[in-house]
N, C-alpha and C positions, 0 to 999 in steps of 0.2 A: 544560547543552547550549546554552542560549540565550546564555550568556556567551561560550562558545567560538565560536559563530557570529558574535557581535558583534565579537569580536577579529579573526576572519578577514575580515569585511567592512571593518573599519578598516584592516587590513593591506593589503588589496587596493586600497583607495582611496589609501593612502600610496604604494604601488608605482606606481599609475597616475600620480600627480603626479611622482614621481621619474623616470618613464619619458619625460616630456615632453622634447623636445630643447631644448638651450640656445638662448636667443634670439640671433638675429643682430643686429648693431648697426643702429640706425636711421640711414640715410644722409641727412645734412643737405645734401649737394651744396654749392652756393655759399653757402647760408645760413650755413655754418660760418665765413664771412668776417665775421660780425656778432655783436656781443654783444647788441644789441637790434635787432629788426626789427619794424616795425608798419605797419599799413595806414592808420590814421586819426589818427596823431599820437603824439608822445612829449613828455611834459611833465615838468619837474623843479622842485622847490622847493629852490633852492640852499642849500647846495652839495652836489651829489652827486659821486661819483667812479666813472667808468666806464672800464674797461680793455678796449679793443676798439672796433671801428667800430659806429656806429649808423646806421639808415636808415629812411626812410618812403617808401612807395609804395602807392597812386597819389597820396597827399597831397603837397603842396608844402612847401617849407621853412618857411612861415608856421605850419605845424602842429607844428613843433618849438619848444617854448616853454620859457623859463627858462634857456636855455643861453648867451645872449649870443653868438650865432654870429658868427664872423669869416670872411668869404669874400673871397678875393683875386680881382679881376676876371680871368676867363679860366680859373679853376680849376673842376674838376668836383666839388669837395667844399668843405666849410667846416670850421672848427675851433672848439673851445671849451676853456676852461680846465678844464672838468669832464670832458673826454673825452680819454683817452690813446689816440688813434686819430683816425679821420676821421668826419665827419658828412655823410651823403648824403641827398638829397631828389629826388623825381621831376622837379622843374622845373630841375635843374642841367643843365649842358651834357653832351653825349655824351662817353663812353659810359655815363654814370651812369644815365639812365632805363632803358636796356636791361639793364644789369647788375642793377639793383634788381628789375625785373620777373622776371628769371631767378631771383634769390635768393629772392624772395617765393614764386614758384612752387615752388621746391625746398623751402622751409619748409612750404608747404601739403601738398606731396607727402609729406614726412616725417610730418606730423600724420596724414594719411590712412593711411599705412603703420602707424604705431604704434597708432592707434585701431582699425584693421581686423584686427589679428592675432587669431587664434582660439585656442581651447583654453587658456584661462588656467590657470595653476597654482593661483591662488586667486581666488575669486569673492565679492565683497562682504565681504571680510575685516573682522571686528569691526564690521560695519555701517557702516564708514567712519571709525570713531573709532580711529585707529591710533597715537595717542600712547603712548609707552612701549615700543613693540615693537622687537625685533631682527628685521630683515627680510632674508631671503636673496634671491639673484638669481632672476629669473624674470619671468613675465607676470602682472600683477595687474589685475583688472577690478572696477569698482564702478558700479552703476546708481544710486548715491546720491551725496550730497556726501561729501567726505573732509575730516576735521578732525584736525589735528595739534596737540594741546594739551600735549604733553610730548615730551621728547627721543625721536627716532627714530634707530635705528642701522641703517645699511645695511651688511651684512656679506658679504664675498666677496673675490675676487681682482681683479687689475688688468685682466682680460679679461671678467669677469662683466658681464652686461647686466641692467639693471633697467628694465622698462617698465610704467608705471602708466596704465591707461585709466580716466578719471574722467568719468562722464556728468553729474555735477553740478558744484558749486563746490569748489575746493581752497582751504582756509584754513589758514595757519600762524599759530598764536597768538603773541602778543607774548613776546619773550625765549626762544622755543623754538628749539632747534637740531636740524637734521638732520645727523648725524655719519656719516662714512665710516670703516669699519674693515676691516683685512686687505688694504689696497691698492686698494680700490674707487676708480674714477676718476669725477669728475663728468661727463665727456663720455660715459660709458656709462650714464647715467641719463636717462630720458625720461619726463616727465610730460605726457601728452596730456589736455587738460582742455576739456570742452565748455562749462562754465558760468562760466568766469572763475577768476581766482586772486587771493587777497589774502594778503600777507605782513605780519604785524603788526610793531609797533615792536620794534626790536632783535632780530628773528628772524634765523636763519641758515639758508639754503636751499642745496641742492646739485642740480646737473643742469640739463638743458634743460627749460624750462617752455614749452610750446606751447599757447596758449589760442585757442579759437574766438571768444572775446570779449575782455574787458579784463583787463589785469594791473596790479595795484596793489601798490606797495611803500611801507610806512609808514616813519616817521622812524627812521633808523639801522639799517634792515634791510639784509641783504646776501645775495648769492647768488654762488657760484662756478659758473658755467655760462653759459647764454644764455636770453634771454626773447624769444619770438616771439608776437605778438598779431595776430589777424585783425581786431582792433578797435584799441584804443589802449593805450598804456603810460603810467602815472603813477607817478613816483617822488618821494619826499620825503627829501632828504638821505640817499640810499641809496647802497650800493656794489654795483656789478656788475663781476665779474672773469671774463673768459672763461677757459676751461681753457688750461693751458700747452701742451698737445700739440695 
């Protein structure tokens, strides 16, 4: 009798999880115009490769280091051999300061939206040690650090949304890959991180990483997605590629 009751309880819990509505996309607003957006600076140890625009606000261009910026007088942006796109800073001529403030506000709004969503499908999954898992679409919440020390597979369709709420630090170990299966798109993955994010040497990440603090990408690490930091971004011979759509 106890075993039957236990099975019924488990079945009810699984039904409750399945009954949760599918997550709506996190709206990036004009932050979607950037591959990297940071408030306190972006630094690179050359040579990195970034596909997409990068920007800092309220910091000035002097807080974008290692890029050997080239700005033509009268332009509201600069260029770099490491960036396939444009480089923007808060002290460039109009309308750049205004556009950056709007984009940064949109980025922060997206973070608040993602972090504030309720009724997670999974709470503190595996105590934050999610390496080796196959993860389906949904809302995931951790009150701990999250550590990816082995390949993680995100499985779903091209419209499925993955939202990860992480109250601690997100760490991707060296040489570890996050892999997309079944048509999952990196623009439909949102990592909302309170405690910062570190991607190890030669790691491969997917999705939008939005951190309330710093984002660090070690040598030869890569991400297909975007990185938004309410503090600073530091990359070391890393590759950042914004999603194609």
